[in-house]
N, C-alpha and C positions, 0 to 999 in steps of 0.2 A: 468617297473616303480617300484619305491621303495615302499615297503609296508607302509613305515613311512609316506609317503604323505597322507594316509587315516586318519591320526591323526590330520590333519590341520583342525581347527574349526575358526569360526569367532572370538571368545574369544580369541585364541592364535595368530590371526594375525592382527585384526582391532585394531585402536586406541581406548583408553578407552573412549574419548570424543564421539566417534561414538556409542560404544556400550551404553553408556549412554543416548543418544538422543531417542526421541519419534519422529516418522515421523509426519510431518505436517498433521493434521486431515482434511480430507474433506468427510463430512458426505453424505450419499445417500439422494437425493432430490425427487426421482422419486414419481410423484403424488402429490408433496406438493407445496404449494405457497411459493416460494423460497425468503425468505428475510434475508439470512444469510450472503452473500458474496459480498455486496456493488455494485452490478451490475445495470446498466441502464436498468429498466424494459421496456423501450419503443422500439418497432421495428423501422427499418428505413421505410421511406416512399416507397411505392410500385415502384414508378418511379426509386428511387435510387437503390433498390433491383435489378430491371431489368437491369440497367446500369451495376452493379457489375457483375451480371451473365453473361453479354455478355462480359465484361472484362476477367473474369476469364476462359471462354470457349476459349480464344485465348491465355492464358498463357502457356509459353514453360516449363511446369513442368518436362520435361527430362533434362533440362538444370539447371546448379547451378545459384542461384540469383546473382545480382550485389553484390560483397563483401563489397563494401563500401556503397551501398544503396544511391548513390548520389542524385538522383531524390527525394527520400523519405526525405532525409535531407533537401533539398531545400524547400520542401513544409512545413517541421517543421519550418525552420528559417522564412519562409514568415508568417506563422500562428501566430508566438510568437514575430515577429519583433526583430530577434536576430542581434546584431551589428557584423560586420566582425571580431572584434577583439576576439569573443568568438566562441567556437566549440561546436559541437554535437556529442555524443557517442550513439550509439543504443544497446538496450538489448532486449532479449526474456523476456518480462515483465521487471519490475524494480527489481525484485529478482535476476535476473542474474547481473544486474549492481551492486548491494550491495555485491554479492559473489566477482565478478571481483575487486572491491576497496579493499575488505578485503584480497584477494590474493596479491595484490600490495604491501601492507604495512606489510604483516605477517611476519616480522622479529622475531627472538626468543624473547619471552616475550613482543611482542607488544600488545598494548591494544586497544580495541575498547570500547567507552563509549556511552551509551545512557541513557535515562530516562526509568522509569517503574511506571505505565503500558504504554506500546506502542507496536509497530509492533514486533511481536514474531520473525520475521525472523532475526532481528538485532542480536539477542542472538543466534539463531540457526547458523547462518552463521559464527559468531565468532567461534563457535565450530567446523564447517565444517573445517575452514581454520587454526585452531590451535592457534587462538588469544586468549588472556586474555579478559574477558568479564567484564566489570564494569557497574552497574546500579545505577542511583541516583533516589531515589523516588520522585514523584511529590508531592506537597502539598495536603492537603485534598480536595481543589476545584480543583484538576488537573492541577495547574499552577506550572511553573518552580520554582525550589528552587534554586535561583541564588548563595547565598553563599555555599550552598552544592555542587553545579556544579563547582564553582571555585575552591573549596577545593579539590574536586575528580580529576579535571584536573591537579592541582598543585602536587597532591601525585602520581597520575598514569600515567601522561605525555602521554594521549592517542594519537595515530597515526590517529585515526578515530573518530569523533563525529557524531552520527546521531540523527537528530531531526525531527520529523513528524509535519508537518504543513499544514492544521490542523492535529490534533494527533489522531491516531487510537488505541484503541477504544473509546476514550473520546469525540472526536468530536470538541474539542475547539481549537482555535487558540492561541498559546503562545504569550505572550507580544513580540512584534517586538523588542523593545528596549533591552529587557533582552536577546534575541537571539543574537542581535548585540554584546552585551557585551560578551557573550560567544565566539563567533566568534574571537573578538580582543584578548581574553585571550587565545585561543586554541593553543597548541604546534604543532597542526597537521592540518589535513583538517577536515572542518565542513561540513557536507552533509545536506541540508534542503530537506527534502523528501516531496514534494508537489503532492502526489497521488490524493489528493482531491481538487486540485487548482480550478477546474471548478464550485465548490459550494461554494467558499470563495471569498471574495472581498479584497484578500491580496496576495502578492507574494514577494519572495526575489530575484526574477530574476533581478529587477532593480539595485540590490545591489551588483551584480556579478563584476562588473568593479571596485567597491570600495574595495572589500576584496579579495585578491589574493588566500587566503585558502578556498574560499567558493565554493562549487559546489551545483547546484540545479538539483534534480532528479525528473521526472514526469513519469506517466504512462497514456496511453490513455484507459486503462481498464474501469476505472469507467465512462468515457466519451461515452461508447458504443462499446468499441473495445475488451472486456475482451477475446473474443474467439481468437483474432488474436494475443495476448501476444505481445504487443509492448510497451516498456519503453524507456526513453531517459534521458540522463543527459547533461547538459550545464555547461560550465565553461572554464577556461582559456585554450588556445591552449598549453601552456607549460605543464600543467597537463594531457589534454586529449591525447597529443601525446604519452606519456608514457601509459597511461591506454589502448590506442588503441592495443598496443602490446600483451596484455592478453585477448582481445576479440577474441572468436573461430571464425574461418573462416566460412562465411555463417551462422551466428547465427540468422539472419532475413530472414525467408524463403521468396520465390518468391510470394506466395500467400499474405502473410502478407504485403509485400512491396507494391504490386500492388493495394490492397483493401484498404490499409491505405491511400495511396497517393490519390485515389478516394474520400475517405471519407474526407480527408482534403481539397480537392477542394470544399467540400460542408461542411465546417466546421460550417458555420451558422445554418445548421439543428442540428447538435450536440449541439451547444450552446443554442439554442432554447429548446432542450430537458432538458438540464441542468437548464435552468430557470424554467421550468416546474416542475422539481424535487424539486427546492427550494421552489416553492409555496406549493407542496405537501408535503414537510417537515414542512412548517409553519402549515399547516392543521394538520399534524400527531401529532406535538409537542402539539397543543392546545387540541386535543383530549386526549392526554396521560396525560396533566395537569388535565383534567377534570375526570379522572378515579381515583377512591379511592383507597388509599394505594400506588400510583404509583408516584414516583419522577422521571421525566425526566430531562435531562441535554441539556442546549442549545447547538445546533450543528452547525457548518460551513461546514459540509461534507454531504454526502448522506446516512447518518445513524443516529440514535438517540440512545444514551445510555440511559437506565433508571434502577432504583432501585425499587425492589418490595420484599416484604416478600415472603417467600417460594419460592424464584427464581428456584430452582431446580424442584420443583412440578409444578410450573407455565410453566416452559419450556416444560415439558413433556406433560402438559395439552394442550399447543399450538400444539405440534406434533400430539396429538390424534385428534385434529380438523383440521389437515392438513396444518399447519403454521409451517414452519422451520425458526427460528431465531438463534442467537448465544448465548450461555450459557457462561458467562464469571465469574461466581460466584466464582468458585475455582481457577481462573488464577492469581489472585493477592490479597493481603490484602486490598487494596484500592477498589476493585471491588466486595467484598462481597454482595451477592443478587442483582448483576447486569446483565442485559440481554442487548443485542444490536440488533436493528431492522434496516435492510435496509429500505429506502423509496422506497415504490413500486408505482404501479399505483393507482389511487383513489379506484378503486375496491379493489385491494389487500390490500391497507390500511385499508379499511374499514372492511375486511373480518378478518385482524389481531386484529383490535380493539374489534370486537364481540368475537373472540376467546379468547382474553386476559380477557374482562370482565367475560366471562363463566367461564375461569379457575380460576381467583381470587374470583369468587363466591363460588367455590367449598370449599375454605379454610376459609370463613368468618363464 
């Protein structure tokens, strides 16, 4: 072996975009009330857990899973009422689908466009795949700035546009008519990311047959399957047939396929939990409105963004009291002094409110 090989370093070999990145942060939540990751806080009914236990006991984990996950796709089609003219692509969470889309269009100097503040993975995955990234700021009330979006699309000709609906971390649904105008004006694909669809009364799924450049992406993580890592995208067979070429073989494991199938056969259970979370969200929002010096924002997701003075210190005060939420205060100029809390169980929500009041009281 040549001694010169020992001089190889990450700095000498890796792309500068990779060196400049920071890994996606996942804080340790051991022993905490975990309200930072938009998970469904409710366990499955005991009878359903027992069904899953019996199912998993008989799974052939020594064999590769069905590469096309045909039965799981059929379950998803049935649940969302998908017409035969449209197809489904599965991913290991929606993150993998975002990356697959970016890989597919990453020609030299290709651009991925999104809004900010929004889901951080759009920007990170643009860097992963060597795409140019362009962001358009939301307005002060977190709405889409249509003139700015149209100008940015005209200037940068993005191959991909991502819009989160409802938006993370702001929780609001963008104006559907504005999104429609963006889809019509876009020179490439527009992906509407409906990760929080179960908590909102709106979807772009019905618009897929109207707009050939529209794709709709969802995840089952927020609905109660975060541990399974299952996302999917729906769109024209013309597009998905090409994108399937980039999907890694066996990307959805056998346990995920089997358990997700079972859960989708009991989709009503998950939807009832989502309805409960929406009721819990309304209670939590009203309580936040009643806390002095706190400004919560109306949410159509399973979390609430709120603004509070001394956000960094309040965040630390909550952690000291055993409650972990998300500190967004330094993530974007529009989010100064903003924190985001996942809607938990009634007991968790009460514990959070008490900890918040105590933390704020420290600085009054």
